[in-house]
C-alpha positions in Angstrom: 190.6 227.9 -94.6 193.8 225.3 -95.2 191.7 223.1 -93.1 189.0 223.1 -95.0 191.0 222.3 -98.4 192.8 219.8 -96.8 189.5 218.1 -95.8 188.2 218.7 -99.6 191.8 216.8 -101.0 190.9 214.1 -98.2 187.3 213.5 -99.7 188.3 213.6 -103.3 191.3 210.9 -102.5 188.6 208.9 -100.7 186.4 209.1 -103.7 188.9 208.2 -106.2 190.0 205.2 -104.1 186.0 204.1 -104.1 185.9 204.3 -107.4 189.1 202.6 -108.3 187.4 199.1 -107.4 184.5 199.7 -109.6 186.6 199.1 -112.5 187.5 195.2 -111.7 183.7 193.8 -111.9 183.4 195.7 -115.4 186.5 193.4 -116.6 184.8 190.7 -114.8 181.5 191.3 -116.7 183.4 191.2 -120.3 185.5 188.1 -119.5 181.8 186.3 -118.6 180.3 187.6 -121.6 183.2 186.3 -123.4 182.7 182.9 -122.3 178.9 182.8 -122.6 179.3 183.6 -126.2 182.0 180.8 -126.6 179.8 178.3 -125.2 177.3 177.8 -128.1 180.0 177.4 -130.2 181.3 174.2 -128.1 178.0 172.6 -128.2 177.4 172.8 -132.0 180.3 171.0 -132.2 179.7 168.2 -129.8 176.1 168.1 -132.0 178.3 167.6 -135.2 180.6 164.6 -133.4 178.5 162.0 -134.4 179.3 158.2 -133.5 179.3 156.3 -136.6 179.7 152.8 -134.8 176.1 152.8 -133.8 175.0 152.7 -137.2 176.8 149.1 -137.0 178.4 149.7 -140.6 175.0 150.3 -142.3 173.7 153.3 -144.3 170.2 152.1 -143.9 167.7 152.6 -141.2 164.1 151.4 -140.2 161.6 153.9 -139.0 158.3 152.5 -137.3 155.2 154.2 -136.0 154.7 156.7 -139.1 151.5 158.2 -140.0 149.5 156.4 -142.1 149.6 159.3 -144.4 153.5 159.5 -144.3 155.0 160.3 -147.7 158.1 160.2 -149.1 158.4 164.0 -148.6 157.5 164.1 -145.1 160.7 161.6 -144.8 162.7 163.4 -146.7 161.9 166.7 -144.8 162.3 165.0 -141.7 166.1 163.4 -141.7 167.1 167.0 -143.9 169.2 167.6 -141.3 171.1 163.9 -141.5 172.6 164.3 -144.9 172.2 163.1 -148.4 169.3 160.5 -148.8 169.3 158.0 -151.6 166.4 156.2 -151.2 163.3 156.1 -149.4 161.1 153.1 -149.2 157.5 153.4 -147.5 156.4 149.8 -147.2 152.6 149.0 -148.6 150.5 146.0 -148.3 150.4 144.2 -151.7 147.0 143.5 -151.4 145.2 146.2 -150.3 147.7 149.3 -151.3 147.8 150.7 -147.6 151.0 152.2 -145.8 152.2 149.5 -143.7 153.5 152.0 -140.9 157.4 151.7 -141.8 160.1 152.5 -144.0 163.3 152.0 -145.0 165.7 155.2 -145.7 168.9 154.7 -147.3 171.5 157.4 -146.8 174.2 158.2 -149.1 177.0 157.5 -146.4 176.8 155.9 -142.7 177.1 159.1 -140.8 173.7 160.0 -142.3 172.2 156.9 -140.8 174.2 157.4 -137.4 172.8 161.3 -137.5 169.1 159.8 -137.8 169.3 157.3 -135.1 169.5 160.4 -133.1 166.0 161.1 -133.9 164.4 158.3 -132.6 161.3 159.2 -130.2 160.8 162.4 -132.3 157.8 163.6 -133.5 156.9 163.3 -137.1 152.9 165.0 -138.2 151.5 163.8 -134.4 153.1 160.5 -133.7 156.3 159.5 -132.1 158.9 157.4 -134.2 161.2 154.9 -133.7 164.5 154.3 -135.9 166.7 151.4 -135.7 169.7 150.3 -137.9 168.8 148.3 -140.2 170.8 145.7 -143.3 171.8 146.7 -146.1 169.4 145.6 -149.2 170.4 142.3 -150.3 172.5 142.6 -153.4 170.8 139.4 -155.3 167.6 137.8 -155.7 164.2 139.9 -155.6 166.1 143.2 -155.2 163.8 146.0 -156.9 160.9 146.4 -155.1 160.8 143.1 -152.9 158.2 142.0 -154.9 157.9 138.2 -156.8 155.6 137.0 -159.1 153.1 134.2 -157.7 155.1 131.8 -159.6 158.2 132.3 -158.2 156.8 131.6 -154.5 157.3 127.8 -154.6 161.0 126.5 -154.5 163.2 129.5 -154.2 160.7 131.1 -151.1 161.7 128.3 -148.5 165.4 130.0 -148.2 164.0 133.3 -147.5 160.2 132.1 -145.5 160.1 131.3 -141.7 156.7 130.0 -140.3 156.1 131.7 -137.0 153.4 130.8 -134.3 152.7 132.2 -130.7 151.1 135.5 -131.7 147.7 136.4 -130.4 145.3 135.8 -133.4 142.0 137.5 -131.8 144.1 141.3 -132.3 141.2 142.8 -133.8 141.1 140.9 -137.5 143.3 139.8 -140.2 144.4 143.0 -141.7 145.8 143.8 -137.6 147.4 140.7 -137.2 149.3 141.0 -140.4 149.7 144.3 -139.6 151.5 143.6 -136.2 153.6 140.8 -137.4 155.0 143.2 -140.5 156.1 145.7 -137.8 157.6 142.9 -135.4 159.7 141.7 -138.3 160.4 144.9 -140.7 163.8 145.9 -138.5 164.9 142.2 -140.4 165.0 143.4 -143.8 162.6 143.7 -147.0 159.3 141.8 -146.3 157.6 140.1 -149.3 154.7 138.8 -147.6 153.2 137.4 -144.7 150.4 134.7 -145.4 148.1 133.7 -142.6 146.3 130.5 -143.0 142.7 130.3 -142.2 140.2 127.3 -141.3 138.3 126.4 -143.8 135.0 126.0 -142.3 135.4 129.0 -139.6 137.2 131.2 -141.7 139.2 132.1 -138.2 142.8 132.5 -138.2 144.7 129.5 -137.6 147.2 131.2 -135.2 150.3 130.6 -137.5 152.0 132.6 -140.1 154.6 132.3 -143.0 156.4 135.1 -143.6 158.6 135.6 -146.3 161.5 137.7 -146.7 163.6 139.2 -150.0 166.6 137.3 -149.2 168.4 134.9 -146.7 170.3 137.4 -144.5 166.9 139.1 -143.6 165.6 135.4 -142.9 168.6 134.6 -140.6 168.2 137.8 -138.6 164.4 136.9 -138.0 165.3 133.9 -136.2 166.8 136.2 -133.6 163.0 137.3 -132.8 162.5 133.5 -131.8 161.1 133.7 -127.7 160.5 137.5 -127.8 157.5 139.4 -127.3 155.5 140.8 -130.1 152.3 141.0 -131.9 150.6 140.2 -128.6 152.3 136.9 -127.2 155.6 135.1 -127.3 156.7 134.3 -131.0 158.3 131.0 -132.1 160.0 131.5 -134.9 161.3 128.6 -137.3 163.3 128.8 -140.4 162.6 124.8 -141.2 159.1 125.5 -143.0 159.2 122.3 -144.4 156.0 121.3 -146.2 153.4 121.7 -143.6 151.0 124.3 -142.6 150.5 125.6 -145.9 146.9 124.1 -146.6 144.3 126.0 -145.4 142.0 128.2 -147.3 
């Protein structure tokens, strides 16, 4: 009987020894769980860490490829997570009143603009939109809505107008060509108008354009597009408008 008791004691000791190591994985599981819970917090702080330099010191962004039906409210909701918005300016064609498919959004600070740039490539109402930093709105000249009365389009417009050729004049019609040029140059700043001279006899586009900006800074930036591919061709952009080219139609 004593032998049996000894055997029972040995069995109990073995069971206790087997049970003791089982406690270690439990501690490891707790540590792993704590690490997993800490991970999301680290990711969140990374998202909040915005590279302000990406905005180039500007609190304004340019967004293109917008749905034609996009409204100020749609853009406000789209950029809600970026911060306070000071102004939304959707571009409309002065003649037809139709949306041009792009807009400028001015944030209260540069940080908001930098956050907005991260949304480039996102979906807005079924369309992939593209966002880039834009120049701040010009302080002088035609500041209000980028509109001028016909009488002011003479002498002072030469300092804000460029001559453009090299685009595809057969993109589908005058409206399509104008829209393509507006999209190509909209990132330079506020556009007042795009004039497309036509042949008096045939009514066809001559293949040249005069693009008038709201300020000289935007015009200067547009000259950087000289030699670039846009609007179905390779653009030639000349800041010296001179007196030629305007006489058709």
